[in-house]
Backbone as CSV, one residue per row, in Angstrom:
resi,resn,N_x,N_y,N_z,CA_x,CA_y,CA_z,C_x,C_y,C_z
1,MET,-7.004,-28.652,-10.270,-7.514,-28.852,-9.026,-7.605,-28.081,-7.793
2,ASN,-9.160,-27.480,-7.767,-9.084,-26.281,-6.869,-8.824,-26.920,-5.284
3,LEU,-8.536,-25.812,-4.408,-8.121,-26.186,-3.156,-9.470,-27.236,-2.737
4,LEU,-10.701,-27.008,-2.590,-11.712,-27.523,-1.966,-11.406,-29.206,-2.347
5,ALA,-11.470,-29.359,-3.792,-11.461,-30.439,-4.059,-9.822,-31.170,-3.788
6,LYS,-9.155,-30.726,-3.503,-7.911,-31.100,-3.403,-7.833,-31.556,-1.599
7,LEU,-8.352,-30.852,-0.807,-8.624,-31.318,0.324,-9.711,-32.698,0.634
8,LYS,-10.441,-32.470,-0.387,-11.479,-33.596,-0.054,-10.621,-34.898,-0.453
9,ASN,-9.534,-34.847,-1.481,-8.988,-36.028,-2.007,-7.437,-36.332,-1.273
10,LEU,-7.161,-35.330,-0.288,-5.901,-36.034,0.221,-5.897,-37.145,0.970
11,GLU,-4.747,-37.915,1.050,-4.934,-39.246,1.732,-3.533,-39.071,2.535
12,SER,-3.590,-40.392,3.574,-2.791,-40.466,4.363,-2.368,-39.176,5.652
13,LEU,-3.397,-38.825,6.087,-3.560,-37.931,6.846,-3.686,-38.125,8.415
14,THR,-3.295,-37.780,9.132,-3.506,-38.187,10.435,-4.585,-37.801,11.130
15,ALA,-4.976,-38.177,12.382,-6.197,-37.777,12.868,-6.371,-36.583,13.040
16,SER,-5.455,-35.699,13.430,-5.765,-34.481,13.800,-5.502,-33.579,12.189
17,GLU,-4.997,-33.764,11.314,-4.786,-33.467,10.054,-6.277,-33.387,9.386
18,GLN,-6.618,-34.712,9.505,-8.275,-35.149,9.127,-9.364,-34.093,9.664
19,THR,-9.297,-33.868,11.158,-9.939,-32.961,11.655,-9.927,-31.278,11.328
20,LEU,-8.932,-31.279,11.023,-8.584,-29.892,10.274,-9.171,-29.744,9.100
21,VAL,-9.190,-30.739,8.246,-9.836,-30.495,6.987,-11.672,-30.732,7.062
22,HIS,-11.733,-31.199,7.779,-13.094,-30.939,7.950,-13.753,-29.859,8.388
23,TYR,-12.916,-29.096,9.304,-13.218,-28.056,9.823,-13.171,-26.968,8.452
24,ILE,-11.924,-26.742,7.724,-11.888,-25.826,6.621,-12.881,-26.137,5.447
25,LEU,-13.403,-27.423,5.346,-14.544,-27.501,4.215,-15.893,-27.266,4.965
26,GLU,-15.851,-27.093,6.518,-17.079,-26.502,6.703,-17.454,-25.278,7.156
27,PHE,-16.035,-24.634,7.081,-16.128,-23.238,7.661,-15.332,-22.347,6.919
28,PRO,-15.250,-22.363,5.668,-13.982,-21.660,4.815,-14.143,-20.010,5.120
29,ASP,-15.276,-19.776,5.173,-15.429,-18.151,5.235,-14.815,-17.757,6.645
30,GLN,-15.138,-18.367,7.616,-14.122,-18.196,8.935,-12.944,-18.264,8.920
31,VAL,-12.120,-19.484,8.143,-10.983,-19.754,7.890,-9.914,-18.713,7.459
32,ILE,-10.841,-17.669,6.361,-9.906,-17.065,5.665,-10.079,-15.673,6.414
33,ARG,-10.303,-15.484,7.467,-9.668,-14.223,8.286,-9.397,-14.726,9.979
34,PHE,-9.003,-16.309,10.011,-8.297,-16.380,11.169,-7.066,-16.226,11.087
35,SER,-6.152,-16.419,12.286,-4.888,-15.964,12.170,-4.080,-17.832,12.649
36,PRO,-2.932,-18.117,12.339,-2.828,-19.455,12.884,-3.316,-19.563,14.224
37,GLN,-3.105,-19.081,15.216,-3.597,-19.545,16.324,-5.253,-19.270,16.655
38,GLU,-6.053,-18.862,15.856,-7.331,-18.718,15.955,-7.905,-19.734,15.475
39,LEU,-7.327,-20.207,13.748,-7.729,-21.409,13.376,-7.143,-22.461,14.077
40,ALA,-6.147,-22.750,15.299,-5.759,-23.933,16.012,-7.018,-23.845,16.917
41,GLU,-7.000,-22.870,17.453,-8.318,-23.017,18.655,-9.767,-22.998,18.213
42,HIS,-9.450,-22.650,16.757,-11.582,-23.030,16.790,-11.554,-24.482,16.075
43,SER,-10.498,-24.771,15.465,-10.435,-26.339,15.097,-9.877,-27.543,15.967
44,TYR,-9.837,-26.913,16.969,-9.045,-27.890,17.899,-7.953,-28.666,17.416
45,VAL,-6.942,-28.094,16.841,-5.940,-28.779,16.784,-4.453,-28.020,16.563
46,SER,-3.572,-28.372,16.925,-2.487,-27.767,16.917,-1.950,-26.992,15.815
47,ILE,-0.921,-25.594,16.096,-0.150,-25.097,14.951,0.522,-25.666,14.285
48,SER,1.210,-26.859,14.636,2.158,-27.901,13.743,1.299,-28.714,12.937
49,THR,0.071,-28.922,13.381,-0.714,-29.440,12.325,-1.211,-28.540,10.997
50,ILE,-1.499,-27.377,11.465,-1.829,-26.656,10.357,-0.577,-26.252,9.220
51,TYR,0.848,-26.306,9.997,1.873,-26.032,8.672,1.901,-27.698,8.098
52,ARG,1.669,-28.525,8.742,2.008,-30.022,8.192,0.817,-29.975,7.064
53,LEU,-0.592,-29.794,7.355,-1.311,-29.777,6.241,-1.027,-28.791,5.077
54,ILE,-0.666,-27.848,5.529,-0.347,-26.726,4.250,0.964,-27.326,3.580
55,ASN,1.560,-27.984,4.430,2.770,-28.110,3.340,2.368,-29.680,2.315
56,LYS,1.451,-30.315,3.176,1.066,-31.361,1.894,0.453,-31.338,1.082
57,LEU,-0.340,-29.718,1.027,-1.029,-28.948,0.007,-0.030,-28.212,-1.346
58,GLU,1.187,-28.304,-0.630,2.132,-27.497,-1.441,1.755,-26.278,-1.643
59,LEU,1.637,-25.331,-0.532,1.279,-24.629,-0.631,2.504,-23.294,0.504
60,ASP,2.779,-22.311,0.478,3.906,-21.552,1.460,4.037,-21.132,2.374
61,GLY,2.030,-21.407,2.673,1.795,-20.809,4.058,0.587,-20.279,4.388
62,LEU,-0.024,-20.341,5.567,-1.443,-19.763,5.584,-2.522,-18.869,4.723
63,ASN,-1.299,-18.228,4.580,-1.723,-16.902,3.521,-1.852,-17.474,2.610
64,ASP,-1.333,-18.316,1.543,-1.572,-18.530,0.221,-2.987,-19.726,0.651
65,LEU,-2.672,-20.878,1.748,-4.352,-21.542,1.610,-5.155,-20.203,1.735
66,LYS,-5.391,-19.072,2.482,-6.720,-18.517,2.492,-6.940,-17.794,1.094
67,LEU,-5.755,-17.217,0.563,-6.149,-17.249,-0.819,-6.875,-17.900,-1.831
68,ALA,-6.165,-19.145,-1.550,-6.884,-19.827,-2.577,-8.488,-20.324,-2.049
69,LEU,-8.224,-20.211,-0.852,-9.823,-20.964,-0.342,-10.893,-19.296,-0.666
70,VAL,-10.206,-18.424,-0.730,-10.817,-17.029,-1.566,-11.154,-17.311,-2.852
71,ASN,-10.343,-17.401,-3.761,-10.751,-18.131,-4.806,-11.463,-18.991,-5.113
72,ASN,-11.578,-20.153,-4.447,-12.462,-21.362,-4.603,-14.112,-20.812,-4.226
73,LEU,-13.966,-19.784,-3.284,-15.115,-19.691,-2.879,-15.947,-18.292,-3.768
74,ASN,-15.172,-17.540,-4.530,-15.513,-16.437,-5.263,-16.081,-17.362,-6.728
75,GLU,-15.486,-18.409,-6.921,-15.836,-19.173,-7.866,-17.341,-19.852,-7.741
76,GLN,-17.905,-19.725,-6.437,-19.180,-20.287,-6.382,-19.976,-19.056,-6.056
77,ARG,-20.156,-18.285,-5.801,-21.092,-16.973,-5.497,-20.995,-15.922,-6.773
78,THR,-22.496,-15.582,-6.585,-22.850,-14.308,-7.331,-22.040,-13.069,-6.824
79,GLU,-22.083,-12.914,-5.393,-21.513,-11.671,-4.906,-20.110,-11.827,-4.195
80,PRO,-18.553,-11.678,-4.695,-17.551,-12.506,-4.438,-17.044,-11.827,-2.842
81,ILE,-16.100,-12.345,-2.243,-15.248,-11.892,-1.129,-14.902,-10.901,-1.528
82,ILE,-14.403,-9.909,-0.762,-13.641,-8.992,-1.145,-12.431,-8.668,-2.093
83,ASP,-12.154,-8.121,-3.245,-11.242,-8.555,-3.784,-10.328,-7.391,-3.688
84,ILE,-9.207,-7.666,-3.346,-7.870,-6.511,-2.883,-8.023,-5.580,-3.936
85,ASP,-7.768,-5.916,-5.386,-7.608,-5.149,-6.434,-8.782,-4.370,-6.736
86,TYR,-9.842,-4.961,-6.792,-11.077,-4.171,-6.892,-12.361,-4.448,-5.687
87,PRO,-11.728,-3.925,-4.493,-12.710,-3.929,-3.687,-14.170,-3.450,-3.665
88,ILE,-14.390,-2.637,-4.656,-15.514,-1.803,-5.004,-16.021,-2.092,-6.422
89,SER,-17.446,-2.265,-6.438,-18.251,-1.796,-7.817,-18.681,-0.781,-8.432
90,ALA,-19.269,-0.420,-9.491,-19.395,1.108,-9.884,-20.982,1.151,-8.877
91,GLU,-21.517,0.138,-8.911,-22.964,0.305,-8.114,-22.890,0.433,-6.504
92,ASP,-21.862,0.157,-5.838,-21.815,0.427,-4.543,-21.938,2.337,-4.078
93,ASN,-22.587,2.127,-3.051,-22.870,3.187,-2.178,-22.070,3.536,-1.442
94,LEU,-22.002,4.894,-0.916,-21.153,4.910,0.046,-21.015,4.099,1.217
95,TYR,-21.780,4.147,1.790,-21.899,2.775,2.743,-21.285,1.615,2.579
96,ALA,-21.251,1.297,1.124,-20.436,0.095,0.726,-19.382,0.080,0.586
97,MET,-19.033,1.162,0.133,-17.429,1.329,0.051,-16.671,1.533,0.850
98,THR,-17.332,2.086,2.144,-16.554,2.098,3.147,-16.369,1.064,4.274
99,LYS,-17.489,0.322,4.054,-17.488,-1.245,4.700,-16.732,-2.140,4.089
100,LYS,-16.137,-1.945,2.594,-15.390,-3.134,1.938,-14.126,-2.584,2.273
101,LEU,-13.680,-1.258,2.432,-12.338,-0.769,2.569,-12.138,-1.288,3.720
102,LYS,-13.364,-1.005,4.871,-12.867,-1.991,6.156,-11.850,-2.832,6.038
103,THR,-12.647,-3.916,5.268,-12.624,-5.294,5.351,-10.950,-5.455,4.603
104,VAL,-10.740,-4.701,3.417,-9.252,-4.412,2.789,-8.075,-4.393,4.128
105,TYR,-8.879,-3.379,4.907,-7.686,-2.965,5.819,-7.613,-4.250,6.935
106,GLU,-8.609,-4.796,6.903,-8.693,-5.757,8.036,-7.880,-7.201,7.560
107,GLN,-8.249,-7.572,6.399,-7.299,-8.613,5.906,-6.031,-8.407,5.313
108,THR,-5.638,-7.023,5.347,-4.384,-7.066,4.768,-3.686,-6.898,6.407
109,LEU,-3.933,-6.260,7.350,-3.525,-6.375,8.481,-3.202,-7.735,9.194
110,GLN,-4.451,-8.382,8.863,-4.105,-9.960,9.493,-3.178,-10.911,8.338
111,ALA,-3.005,-10.601,6.923,-1.758,-11.160,6.388,-0.495,-11.005,6.637
112,THR,-0.586,-9.732,6.823,0.597,-8.888,7.323,1.193,-9.745,8.523
113,MET,0.258,-9.804,9.793,0.927,-10.281,10.700,1.408,-11.811,10.530
114,ASP,0.470,-12.437,9.922,0.444,-13.734,9.391,2.007,-14.035,8.752
115,THR,2.633,-12.967,8.044,3.809,-13.334,6.922,4.982,-12.671,7.709
116,ASN,4.721,-12.052,8.727,6.103,-11.567,9.127,6.012,-12.130,11.077
117,ASP,7.122,-13.042,11.579,7.183,-14.001,12.490,7.653,-13.331,13.583
118,LEU,7.595,-13.614,14.570,8.129,-12.517,15.604,9.683,-12.985,15.508
119,ASP,10.379,-14.053,15.437,11.929,-13.863,15.597,11.978,-12.843,14.331
120,ARG,11.716,-12.861,13.337,11.925,-12.068,12.525,12.237,-10.309,12.617
121,MET,11.123,-10.183,13.648,11.057,-8.750,14.155,11.667,-8.683,15.196
122,SER,12.312,-9.686,15.963,13.108,-8.954,16.981,14.600,-9.129,16.420
123,ILE,14.889,-9.484,15.249,16.161,-9.586,14.751,16.090,-8.014,14.179
124,ASN,15.024,-7.671,13.671,15.109,-6.643,12.687,15.110,-5.130,14.050
125,SER,14.458,-5.221,15.340,14.537,-4.457,16.280,15.889,-4.052,17.117
126,GLU,16.590,-5.498,16.812,18.385,-5.359,17.319,19.027,-4.621,15.828
127,LEU,18.569,-4.553,14.975,19.074,-3.942,14.088,19.227,-2.341,14.167
128,LEU,18.131,-1.702,14.683,17.721,-0.804,14.612,18.229,0.034,15.757
129,LYS,18.197,-0.648,16.834,19.079,-0.440,18.236,20.675,-0.262,18.200
130,ASN,20.966,-1.043,17.134,22.625,-1.442,17.202,22.800,-0.437,16.281
131,ALA,22.535,0.507,15.415,22.770,0.985,14.133,23.480,2.411,14.736
132,LYS,24.423,2.715,14.486,24.562,4.326,14.590,23.946,5.248,14.087
133,TYR,23.979,4.581,12.443,23.173,5.923,11.658,21.854,4.809,11.025
134,ILE,21.196,5.705,10.432,20.015,5.118,10.166,19.407,5.628,8.685
135,ASP,19.461,5.133,7.566,19.032,5.453,6.409,18.057,4.775,5.279
136,ILE,16.941,5.629,5.101,15.889,4.737,4.729,15.599,4.923,2.728
137,TYR,15.662,4.167,2.146,15.629,4.409,0.681,14.451,3.610,0.355
138,ALA,13.525,4.579,-0.466,12.053,4.215,-0.522,11.905,4.982,-2.010
139,SER,11.001,4.974,-2.695,10.540,5.590,-4.013,8.714,5.905,-3.993
140,SER,8.737,6.734,-4.677,7.235,6.876,-5.069,6.289,7.386,-4.024
141,ALA,5.167,7.149,-3.275,4.605,7.293,-2.422,5.219,6.923,-1.300
142,ASN,5.929,5.567,-1.165,6.339,5.042,0.205,7.237,5.833,0.726
143,ILE,7.638,6.672,0.241,8.703,8.123,0.864,8.273,8.419,1.861
144,TYR,6.657,8.811,1.802,5.728,9.543,2.700,5.875,8.821,4.010
145,PHE,5.677,7.329,3.706,5.539,6.211,5.171,6.827,6.400,5.923
146,ALA,7.957,6.546,4.760,9.113,6.587,5.469,9.554,7.780,6.228
147,GLN,8.974,8.987,5.882,8.897,10.190,6.458,8.337,10.293,7.639
148,ASN,7.253,9.370,7.608,6.422,9.436,8.622,7.145,8.350,10.054
149,PHE,8.080,7.610,9.446,8.477,7.021,10.228,10.103,7.714,10.609
150,GLN,10.557,8.854,10.152,11.690,9.432,10.125,11.025,10.524,11.574
151,PHE,9.993,10.812,11.435,9.284,11.754,12.249,9.434,11.141,13.474
152,GLN,8.361,9.941,13.582,8.243,9.394,14.750,9.778,9.412,15.766
153,MET,10.668,8.683,14.923,11.854,8.046,15.277,12.512,9.486,15.843
154,GLN,12.551,10.952,15.532,12.866,11.608,15.689,12.372,12.435,16.982
155,GLU,11.013,12.098,17.251,10.308,12.841,18.211,10.859,12.157,19.632
156,ILE,11.376,10.647,19.371,12.377,10.386,20.551,14.045,10.505,20.798
157,GLY,14.304,11.433,19.695,15.419,11.712,19.447,16.429,10.966,18.829
158,ARG,15.898,10.176,17.814,16.889,9.178,17.004,16.643,10.132,15.506
159,GLN,17.869,10.303,15.033,17.935,10.950,13.411,18.141,10.109,12.688
160,ILE,17.159,9.956,11.716,17.091,9.129,10.761,17.444,10.109,9.275
161,GLN,17.839,9.603,8.006,17.905,10.049,7.047,17.033,9.678,6.015
162,VAL,16.362,10.254,5.198,15.405,9.834,3.801,15.814,10.649,2.746
163,PRO,16.711,10.160,1.985,17.098,10.811,0.839,15.802,10.415,-0.020
164,ILE,15.775,11.328,-1.208,14.408,11.571,-1.999,14.839,11.118,-3.340
165,ASP,16.079,12.223,-3.924,16.124,12.116,-5.537,16.825,10.940,-5.814
166,ASP,16.795,10.478,-6.760,17.693,9.337,-7.340,19.299,9.681,-7.004
167,TYR,19.697,10.683,-7.487,21.278,11.035,-6.786,21.404,11.097,-5.688
168,MET,20.367,11.475,-5.071,20.770,11.321,-3.406,20.657,10.333,-2.589
169,GLN,20.066,9.379,-3.011,19.790,8.196,-2.622,21.302,7.287,-2.951
170,ASN,21.839,7.720,-4.253,22.988,6.989,-4.627,23.857,7.520,-3.848
171,LEU,23.902,8.648,-3.595,25.108,9.458,-2.949,25.301,8.654,-1.561
172,SER,24.067,8.509,-0.919,23.880,8.516,0.626,24.390,6.771,0.374
173,ALA,24.417,5.940,-0.440,24.142,4.836,-0.472,26.224,4.454,-0.793
174,ALA,26.621,5.379,-1.665,28.127,5.409,-1.392,28.829,5.833,-0.037
175,ASN,28.373,6.880,0.705,28.943,7.091,1.837,28.506,6.231,2.946
176,SER,27.797,5.166,2.618,27.578,4.443,3.783,28.574,3.597,4.325
177,THR,28.875,3.381,5.390,29.463,2.356,5.901,28.916,1.289,6.689
178,ALA,29.863,0.188,7.394,29.208,-0.627,8.127,28.631,-0.429,9.432
179,GLU,29.002,1.153,9.662,28.142,1.490,10.923,26.894,1.752,10.487
180,HIS,26.248,1.761,9.421,25.216,2.570,8.740,24.228,1.394,8.739
181,LEU,22.900,1.520,9.090,21.481,1.014,8.647,20.767,1.170,7.740
182,ALA,20.984,0.475,6.522,19.989,0.927,5.532,18.782,0.102,5.504
183,ILE,17.620,0.802,5.701,16.236,0.340,5.077,15.340,0.453,3.816
184,VAL,15.602,-0.520,3.300,15.390,-0.467,1.375,13.719,-0.676,1.710
185,VAL,12.830,-0.148,1.238,11.640,-0.260,0.308,11.417,-0.595,-1.148
186,SER,11.039,-1.929,-1.201,11.050,-1.842,-2.842,10.090,-3.506,-2.717
187,TYR,8.608,-3.213,-3.458,7.934,-3.969,-3.005,8.070,-5.588,-4.012
188,GLU,8.855,-5.232,-5.645,9.473,-6.457,-6.017,10.537,-5.903,-6.669
189,GLY,11.430,-5.045,-6.330,12.797,-4.583,-6.789,12.570,-4.113,-8.327
190,ARG,11.200,-3.512,-8.810,11.216,-2.620,-10.164,11.877,-1.780,-10.221
191,GLY,11.973,-1.177,-9.296,12.619,0.460,-9.518,13.805,0.527,-9.817
192,SER,14.241,1.464,-10.636,15.236,1.423,-11.866,16.605,1.873,-10.710
193,SER,16.430,2.247,-9.792,17.835,2.400,-9.149,18.168,1.152,-7.956
194,VAL,16.987,0.571,-7.242,17.150,-0.201,-6.182,18.156,-1.439,-6.157
195,LYS,18.057,-1.889,-7.085,19.421,-3.126,-7.417,20.787,-2.699,-7.200
196,LYS,20.960,-1.244,-8.188,21.970,-0.657,-8.037,22.440,-0.188,-6.597
197,ILE,21.590,0.620,-5.732,21.670,0.908,-4.549,21.850,-0.332,-3.392
198,LEU,21.378,-1.538,-3.617,21.633,-2.495,-2.971,22.952,-3.027,-2.931
199,ALA,23.325,-3.128,-4.675,24.593,-3.456,-4.738,25.883,-2.904,-4.184
200,THR,25.604,-1.470,-4.009,26.243,-0.154,-3.287,26.490,-0.382,-1.740
201,LEU,25.342,-0.493,-1.186,25.432,-1.131,0.040,26.196,-2.166,0.728
202,GLN,26.245,-3.562,-0.177,26.603,-4.671,0.197,27.924,-4.128,-0.081
203,LYS,28.717,-3.381,-0.888,29.761,-3.660,-0.950,30.802,-2.743,-0.216
204,ASN,29.784,-1.985,0.691,30.250,-1.033,2.007,29.930,-1.658,3.013
205,GLN,29.452,-2.935,2.683,29.405,-3.616,4.183,28.254,-3.056,5.153
206,THR,27.352,-2.248,4.614,26.317,-1.744,5.649,25.044,-2.787,5.554
207,LYS,24.813,-2.846,6.813,23.675,-3.569,7.081,22.520,-3.030,6.065
208,ILE,21.737,-4.361,6.063,20.582,-3.932,5.258,19.233,-4.763,5.952
209,LEU,18.150,-3.782,6.268,16.889,-4.505,6.533,15.924,-4.125,5.183
210,LEU,15.525,-5.080,4.548,14.609,-5.120,3.736,13.304,-5.332,3.535
211,ILE,12.133,-4.534,3.006,10.983,-4.398,3.094,10.698,-4.778,1.932
212,THR,10.319,-5.972,1.752,9.883,-6.170,0.092,8.645,-7.454,0.153
213,ALA,8.026,-7.796,-0.902,6.929,-8.818,-0.799,7.455,-10.077,-0.712
214,LYS,6.570,-10.629,-0.208,6.637,-12.076,0.349,7.286,-13.000,-1.021
215,ASN,6.763,-12.532,-2.090,7.068,-13.274,-3.591,8.048,-12.629,-4.310
216,SER,8.846,-11.717,-3.581,9.735,-10.565,-4.540,11.050,-11.564,-4.633
217,PRO,11.675,-11.156,-5.895,13.431,-11.189,-6.693,13.831,-11.243,-5.545
218,LEU,13.580,-9.862,-4.484,14.598,-9.379,-3.832,14.901,-10.391,-2.607
219,ARG,14.143,-11.260,-2.682,14.410,-12.310,-1.095,15.472,-13.062,-1.511
220,GLN,16.023,-13.175,-2.672,17.244,-13.874,-2.713,18.427,-13.027,-2.294
221,LEU,18.715,-12.063,-2.231,19.453,-11.352,-1.557,19.994,-11.707,-0.196
222,LYS,21.262,-11.764,0.136,21.464,-12.084,1.776,21.411,-10.390,2.040
223,VAL,20.308,-10.732,3.244,20.407,-9.161,4.110,20.799,-9.651,5.345
224,ASP,20.457,-8.336,5.971,20.753,-8.876,7.524,19.161,-8.500,8.354
225,GLY,18.125,-8.043,7.760,16.913,-8.354,8.304,15.781,-8.194,7.493
226,LEU,14.396,-8.608,7.387,13.662,-8.680,6.591,12.324,-8.149,6.692
227,CYS,11.582,-7.472,6.554,9.827,-7.446,6.613,9.382,-7.734,5.217
228,LEU,8.262,-8.390,5.679,7.796,-8.492,4.087,6.261,-8.256,3.999
229,PHE,5.628,-7.677,2.866,4.428,-7.356,2.654,3.901,-8.822,1.995
230,PRO,2.456,-9.137,2.237,1.819,-10.514,1.825,1.580,-10.341,0.413
231,SER,2.410,-9.658,-0.292,1.794,-10.275,-1.840,0.331,-10.084,-2.408
232,LEU,-0.445,-9.420,-1.900,-2.010,-9.612,-1.831,-2.451,-8.830,-2.925
233,GLU,-1.613,-7.828,-3.857,-1.954,-7.182,-4.663,-1.460,-7.453,-6.151
234,ASN,-2.108,-7.158,-7.350,-1.334,-6.820,-8.484,-0.554,-5.949,-8.389
235,HIS,0.648,-5.620,-8.889,1.264,-4.452,-8.997,0.375,-3.442,-10.283
236,TYR,0.041,-3.747,-11.288,-0.591,-2.667,-12.161,-2.204,-3.146,-12.292
237,ASN,-2.583,-4.077,-11.770,-4.163,-3.884,-12.417,-4.985,-4.027,-11.401
238,LYS,-5.195,-3.213,-10.379,-5.841,-2.698,-9.434,-6.395,-1.192,-9.584
239,ILE,-7.361,-1.043,-8.389,-7.891,0.736,-8.306,-6.862,1.512,-7.648
240,SER,-6.340,1.139,-6.585,-5.259,1.536,-6.046,-4.066,0.763,-5.061
241,SER,-3.016,1.198,-4.231,-2.548,0.114,-3.393,-3.287,0.556,-1.912
242,PHE,-4.215,0.030,-1.796,-4.936,0.364,-0.563,-4.127,-0.573,0.313
243,SER,-4.244,-2.133,-0.287,-3.547,-3.078,0.852,-2.226,-3.013,0.935
244,THR,-1.274,-2.634,-0.170,0.317,-2.403,0.385,0.620,-1.480,1.428
245,ARG,-0.259,-0.164,1.225,0.132,1.168,1.817,-0.247,0.852,3.392
246,MET,-1.278,0.293,3.536,-1.478,-0.273,4.962,-0.771,-1.351,5.448
247,SER,-0.233,-2.008,4.838,0.735,-3.157,5.192,2.416,-2.214,5.620
248,LEU,2.592,-1.304,4.677,3.725,-0.726,5.146,3.560,0.071,6.276
249,MET,2.590,0.761,6.620,2.238,1.540,7.421,2.410,0.590,8.642
250,TYR,1.967,-0.375,8.648,1.761,-1.641,9.949,3.421,-1.612,10.210
251,LEU,4.273,-2.383,9.074,5.593,-2.603,9.383,6.549,-1.262,9.840
252,PHE,6.229,-0.463,9.398,7.043,0.805,10.447,6.479,1.021,11.148
253,ASP,5.321,0.933,11.468,4.687,1.181,13.144,5.631,0.305,13.972
254,SER,5.523,-1.027,13.390,5.963,-1.916,14.301,7.633,-1.941,14.955
255,LEU,8.355,-1.602,13.457,9.596,-1.291,13.922,9.553,0.201,14.725
256,TYR,8.876,0.920,14.692,8.971,1.836,15.821,8.777,1.766,17.020
257,LEU,7.549,1.248,17.354,7.041,0.548,18.636,8.181,-0.653,19.263
258,SER,8.914,-1.492,18.232,10.067,-2.576,18.735,10.998,-1.459,19.201
259,TYR,11.184,-0.579,18.731,12.694,0.613,19.144,12.343,1.008,20.327
260,PHE,10.961,1.589,20.346,10.571,2.279,21.340,10.170,1.610,22.844
261,ASN,10.405,0.387,22.879,9.966,-0.457,23.628,11.277,-0.877,24.361
262,GLN,12.221,-0.754,23.824,13.688,-1.094,24.257,14.096,-0.296,25.540
263,ASP,13.670,0.869,25.618,13.732,1.441,26.567,12.656,2.448,26.930
264,TYR,11.779,1.856,27.187,10.132,2.656,27.374,10.098,3.881,28.190
265,GLU,10.228,3.540,29.174,10.636,5.217,30.150,11.276,6.093,29.642
266,LYS,12.460,5.783,29.149,13.401,6.694,28.710,12.894,7.633,27.410
267,ASN,12.115,6.590,26.396,11.779,7.357,25.175,10.190,8.160,25.333
268,LEU,9.649,7.832,26.124,8.419,8.722,26.492,8.880,9.449,27.354
269,ALA,9.596,9.776,28.414,10.116,10.833,29.040,10.655,11.629,28.224
270,TYR,11.686,11.301,27.055,12.333,12.478,26.117,11.102,13.190,25.538
271,LYS,10.038,12.119,25.120,9.254,12.925,24.125,8.078,13.686,24.560
272,LEU,7.865,13.277,25.842,7.204,14.507,26.351,7.717,15.624,26.942
273,GLU,9.133,15.548,27.132,9.763,16.542,27.857,10.185,17.587,26.718
274,ASN,10.123,17.133,25.497,10.140,17.797,23.997,9.138,18.649,23.670
275,TYR,7.817,18.134,23.828,6.605,18.706,23.831,6.606,19.881,24.834
276,GLN,7.189,19.572,25.766,6.820,20.479,27.305,7.618,21.791,26.499
277,LYS,9.095,21.461,26.030,9.530,22.689,25.702,9.285,23.521,24.358
278,MET,8.505,22.487,23.533,7.934,23.291,22.184,6.590,24.066,22.760
279,ASN,6.051,23.515,23.688,4.575,24.410,24.225,4.403,24.554,25.374
280,PRO,4.794,25.596,25.762,5.242,25.839,27.781,3.938,25.568,28.308
281,LYS,3.080,26.175,27.568,1.972,25.963,28.119,1.085,25.145,28.427
282,LEU,1.508,23.942,27.904,0.808,22.704,28.272,0.696,22.339,29.690
283,ILE,0.085,21.514,30.237,0.123,21.051,31.468,0.871,19.967,31.391
């Protein structure tokens, strides 16, 4: 049974849940772009009502509800809502491609925000603050995002290591201690050495901040902090990782801002003073 049919056949709903069901059925195109707060405001129900209904639908969260809605709506239309894996067609002109890519980014950012709650982000911020040393373990193109985060943190005087090749990553993990924070980036743990590195880090009692997909098997591990991709993309069957890259950049930038904001004036002064040292002619 598809989601729309399931909504129409739900029983034992409260008055507020019934109001929400009517709103979703009447305005599905708006719902797929709403945050929990926006959906609550537009449907005139509480956020707790939204999640009670999601539980009755046996879904994991609002993002799953929105993805199910997209699938149902695409079944009814000749022109589908943006497919994250194949956002463009061979017939699209440049204007259509740029508009569709913008939509992919917007959907990705909203889904990433929905998937990572503020309590979790607060814990991650404390991990960054309290770590004496920080190492990032990533592979493939994710290394570039790790290096960008390294650059951002270095601009405010925080040194971070990003070992690149397999040997150096394993050596870094072996050298880690309880004073280290390891940020491990792996979409679903498919990398050849990621599980070995995680096992070494845990053996050394290193704190771990894991960045992984919402549906990743790695979520079974006991870690100290967690950031989640919203699992929008197929791992192989797609044009490119537009959504995953945008999500990872957002997560790293959020970590940077949360660290920066803990001592805002000091970090800003440090950054501006160093720019002045490197560029004495700047006003």
